[in-house]
N, C-alpha and C positions, 0 to 999 in steps of 0.2 A: 485589557480589552473591555471597552464599554459597550453595553448592549441595552437598548431600551426595552421596556416591558412588553411591547408588542411583538418583538422578534425573538423573545426569550425561548419560546417553544421551538422555533426553527434552529436556534443555536444548540439547544439540548438534543434535538433530533439528529443534527449533524454529528455531534460528539458521540452519541450512542451508535450511530451507523458506522463511524470510523472504528470505534472500539469493537463492534461485532465483526467487522471485516478483519481486523487484526487478530481477534481470537480465532476466527475460522482459518486464517492462514497459518496461525501457530499450531492449531490442532492438526491441520493437513500435513504440516512439516513433521510434527511428532509421529503421526501415523506412518509417514514415509520412512522416517528414521527407524522406527520400531520394526517395520516389515523388513527392511534391509538388514537390520541386526539379527532378526530371527532367521532369515535366509542364510546369513553367514554362519550363525551358530549351528543350525541344522546341517549345513554342508560340512562344517568342521567335524561334527560328531557322526556323520554318515559312515556306515561300514564301507571299507575299501575292498572291492572285488578285484578281479583280474584286470578290468578295464577302468574302474573308478567312475562308472556312470552314475552311481547314486549321488556322489558329491556334485557332479556337473548338472544333474537334472533339476535342481531347484531354481525356481523363478519367482519374481514378484510381478504381479499384474495389478495395475491400478485402474479403477473405474471411477468416472465422475458421476456423482449423484446430484439430484436436484438441490439447489441452494448453494452450490459450490463446494460441497463436501466431497471427499474422495474415500473410496473403499480400497484397501490394499489386500490382495490375496496372495499368500505364500503357498506355492504348490509345486509338486514334482511332475515333470512330464512323463515319468515312469511310475504312475500311482499304483499300479498293480504290485510292483515289487515293494513299494513302501508298505502296503497293507500286509503283505506276507512277512516282511521283516519286523514290523511293529507287533504283529499278533502271533507270529510263529506259524508253522505249516507242517503238514505231513511230509515226510521224506519219501524218496522213491520206493522204498521197500513197503510203504503203506502201513507200517506198524509204529515206528517212532515219530516223534515230533521234534522240530527244531525249537530252540529257546527264543522267545521274542526279544528283540533289541529295541528298547524304547527310546530311540534317539530323537524322534519328533515330539512325542508327548512330554518328554523331559524339558525340552526347550520351550515348548508351548506353555507349560505350567509356569516356568520361570518368567516368561513375558507377561502372563496373566497376573502374576503377583506384583511385578515391578511397574507395569505400564500406567496404572491409574495414578500412582504417586508422581511419576515423571510428567504426565500430562497436567496434573494439578499444579505442579511447580512451574511448568511452562506458561500456563494460563495466568498464574499469579504475577509472572514477570511482564505480562502485556501491559503496555501503557496506553 
């Protein structure tokens, strides 16, 4: 492709805009994959009660931010039980405590360790 010197800045600008758009789309895709993966792993590790509501209560909510970025939030619709299960709680007799079940924090820590490398690899693959 031949370009004269007067339009060189326009060509470079177009190339950089295309690249930044591709990177933004890649980052958004990786965020979406990571959020869905986290939801799946938390649901798999959630304690099973008589109704199985903890496994079913996990959702991924996405919000669009300025500039086209997305924010993915993995949350439980039954957040009160999540807090009690993660931290333990006093039993009915008021004397003993239940043991905490760290099923959310375990999966969150795994994602925090793995996600930066996955994102870096995805961005490196952008052309």
